[in-house]
N, C-alpha and C positions, 0 to 999 in steps of 0.2 A: 211756588207755582209758576211764576214767570220764568224761572230758570228751566223748569221742566218743559214748558211750552217752547222756549227757545231751542232746547236740545232736540225736541221733535222736529222743529223747522229745519235745523241743521241736518238731521238724519234724512229728512225727506229730500232736501236739496242734494245731498250726497247720493241718494238713491236715484234721483233724476240724472245725475252725472253718469252713474253706472249704467243706466238704461241706454244712454247715448253711446256708450263705449262697447258694451257687451251685446252681440247680435242676438243670441238666443241662449239663455241659461239652460243648464242641464239639471233636472230635478231627479233625485233618487226616490225610491219608493217611500222611504221614511220621510223625506221632505214633503212629498205629496200628501201623505197621511197627516202630518203636522199642520200643514196649511189648510187642508180640508176641515180638520177639527177646529182650528182657530177661526175659520170663517163662520162657523156656527155660533161661536161665542161673541165675536165682534159684531156690532150693528152693521147693517147693510151700507150706510153712508160712510163708514170708515174703511170699506174694502179698497179704497183707492190706494192704500199703503201697500197692497200686494202687487207683485210684478207680473201677475197673470190676470187675465180677464175674469169677470165673475162667472161666466158660463163654464170656464175651465175648472174653477173651484167646485162648482156644482157637479160637474162630471166626475171629478176625483172622489167626491163624497158618495156619489151613486155607486162607484166601483167598490168603495169600502163596504157599503151596505150589501152589495151583491155577494162579495166574498164572505161576508158574515153568514149569509143564509144559504150559500151554495155548498153542497156536499162535494167531497173530493171526487174528481172525475176518474172513472175506471172503464176500461174497454169492455164492451158487452161480451158475454160468453164466459167460459172457464178461464182461469188464469193460465198463462203460457207455461209449458213444460220447460224446465231448466235445460239449456243446451247440453250440459254435461250428462244429464240423465238420458236425453235422447241419444247422444253418441254412445252411451253405455249399452242401451237397448240394441242399437244396430251392431255394436261390437259382439254382444252375446249371440245375436242371430247369425252373424257371418262366421264366427268361430265355431259355432255349434249348429250345423245346417239342419239337424233333425229336431231341434227344439222349436216348439210352438209358443204362442203368446202366453199361455198359462204356465208353461214351464219357465219361461223367462220371468214372469211375474213372481213365481216362487223363489227364483234365484235372487231377484231384487229384494224381496222381503228378507231373505237371509243376510243381505248386505245393509239392511236398515232403510231401504228406499221403498216407500209406499206409492204405488202407481197402479191405476185400474187396468184391468185386462183390455177394456175398450181402447184406452189411450195407447197401450202397447201395440194392439192390432192396427190402429190408425197410423202410428209411426212406421210400422213395417210396410203397410200398403203404400204410403207416400214415398217410400224409398225403393219400391219395386220388389219387395220381399213378401212371400206368402205368410200370413199369420199362423196358419196351421199346415206346415209343409210336410210333404213326404220326399224331402230332398235327399238325394244321394250325394256322395262326394263328386266334385268336379274332376275332369281328367287330370288337371294338374295336381290336385290333392291325392288322387288315386295313384298316380305315378310316383309322387314323393313318398307316399306311405309304403309302396312296394319296391321302390328303387334300391333299397338296401340289399336285396338279394337278386337283382337282375344284372345279367352280364350279356353284352352284345358283341358279336364278332363279325368280321367280313374280310374279304380280300380286296386289294387294289393293286394296280399294275404300275410299274415304273420302267420307262425306256432309258437305257444307258446311252452313252456317247456313241457306241457302235450299233445302236438300235436293237439291242438284246433286251428281251422282255423278262422282267422279274415279277413274281407274284409275292406280295407281302401280306401275311396274315397278322391281324391285330385283334385285341380284345379291349373293351372299354367298360368300366364300372359305371352304371348309370347314376348312382348316388353321389360318388365322389368325383366323377369325371376322370378318374385315373386311367391311363392307357398302358397296355402291355403289348409290346411288339414280340410276336412269337418267332418270326424268322422270315427270310426271303429265299426264294428258290425259283428256278426256271421250270421245274417239273413238280407241281404240288400233287403228288399221288397219295394214295390212301395211307401208306406207311409213314410218309412225311407228316401229313396233317395229324395223324394219330399221335405221333411222337411229340409234336408241338403242343397238342392238347394236354399230354401228360406233363410237359414242362411248365405250361401256364398253370395247371392245377397245383403243382408244387409251389409256384410263386404266390398263388392266391392263399394257400394255407399258411405260408410264411407271414403274410400281412394280416391274417385273421379274417379273410373273406370266404364265406361259404355261399356259393351261388345257389339260388333256388330255381332260377329260370335262366335259360340261355336262348337269346334271340339270334337267329341266323336266317339267311335266305335259302332258297332251294337249289343252290349251286351243287352240281354233282361232285365238286371237289370235297364237300363235306360228306365223308363216307359213314356208313353205319358204325364202324369202329371208332370214329371221331365222337359220335354221339354217345357211344357206350362209355367212354372215359368220364364224361360229365354225369351221365345217368348213374354211374357207380358211386358218385359223390352225393347223390340225392337230388340232382338238378333235373328239371323238366325242360325238354327241348321244345321251343316254339319256333315254327317256321313261318316266315312271312308269306303273304300272297304273291302270286306270280306278277312280276313287273310292278311292284309296289314299293319303291325305295323309301317312301315316307313311313312305312311300317317299321323300318330300322333307321329312324331319323338321326339318332345320336351317332351311330357309326358313320353314316353318310356325311354328317356335318363335320366329323373329325377329319375325314378324308379331304374334304374341301379346305379345311383350315390348314392341314399339313401341306397341301399343294400350294396354296396361296402364300403361305408364310415361309416355306422352306424349299420344297422339291421343284417348284417352277423356276427357281433362281439358281439352281445348281446343276451342273453337268455331271451325272453319275458315271464313274468309270467302270465299276464292277460291283460284285456282290459285297465284298468286304467294305468298299467305300460306301455303298448304300447302307449297310448295317451300322457303320460308324456315324453317318449323317443322321439316320433315324434315331440312333441311341442318344446323340447329343440333343436332338430336337425334342424327343420324348422326355428326357430329363428336365429340359427347360419347361416343357408343357406341364409336367406333373409338379415340379418344385417351385416354379416362379410365376408362370403366366397366369394373370387373373382371369377368372371365369364369371360371366354375368349370372349364370344359373346358380352359383353357390356364393352369391354376395361379393363378387370381385375378389375372391380368395383363390389361391392355388390349391390343388387337391391335397398335396402332402406338405405344404409349406406352413411354417409357424409365424409368418409375418403378421397375420391378423392379431396375434397376441401382443404385439408391440404397440404402444401408444404413439400418438403423433409427435409429442416432444422427443421421444426416444429415437424416432426415425429421422427427425430433422436435426438432431444434435450433431455437430461436427460436419464434415464434408461428405458428399455423395460420390461414391466410386462407381465407375462403369466397368462392366464385365462383358467382353464380347463373346458371342456364341457363334460357332460356325464361321470363323474368320471375320466377324463383324457384321454378318448378315442379320443377326438378332443381337440386341443389347439388353443386358440386365443391369439394374441399378440397385445398389445396396449402400447402407450407411457404413462409411469407413470407420474403423476402430480408432 
């Protein structure tokens, strides 16, 4: 018994030494629970062996009692909808503009997702979408769905070195952005434009394009015989309003691109030189130049089929176009 008392004295003295050296001990949750339970077993006069004050032990014990009788906390209201489910509802609504909230609910049930119609309607309203819409396609969706059969054409002028004016007739496919240069002349009369229409019609048939609509302005250079060539192929002629270049925006945009990238930097000597320059530029435009409207791909190129490691393997070769005015880069073999 005397040895046990001596051991307790030694332990208390060591504890006093530790109290002088340690500023503030850190107690884990399990430490607090053990000391709080032990305080209920030991008599009050023996609490001096603890390193904390008596009120701290009582507070820890009160927390244990509170946690025993307190139910798990839950936010008021219905449980939150899973973010993936919310994103799926919005995706179905945006990809199917004519679907209402009940149609979306049925589609979700088919996917094994149970969600009330009220919740779907609330998600749509908070995202700025109508729960029961009579939405038609947007202009972008309409043009993309119709672009496969739309062809646009226009004239633009080029001044030569000796200030001779040439009229260039071109066509552009709205879906692929592929451009066809019909020809250049100083006198675009009815016979000339009709013959160019026949030539372009043959080129389109060779690549499997069947135009359903032809967009052109009201220029008198487009004669009735010009329209008759495309009408014979089953195309409908759509004339733009007077002084409304935005109605034929794709053709106008291509003219601006051709001028800024090519024609504004070259002195054209004559018709043959102009046709050669436009031929090289259109080949670059169709086969290599990336287009934002079609995912940074070229209209007729297969570069998008190559993966990044295939493109980066080996060295990159530069191919100058029009004497270095434009450069193309390809992976060297």
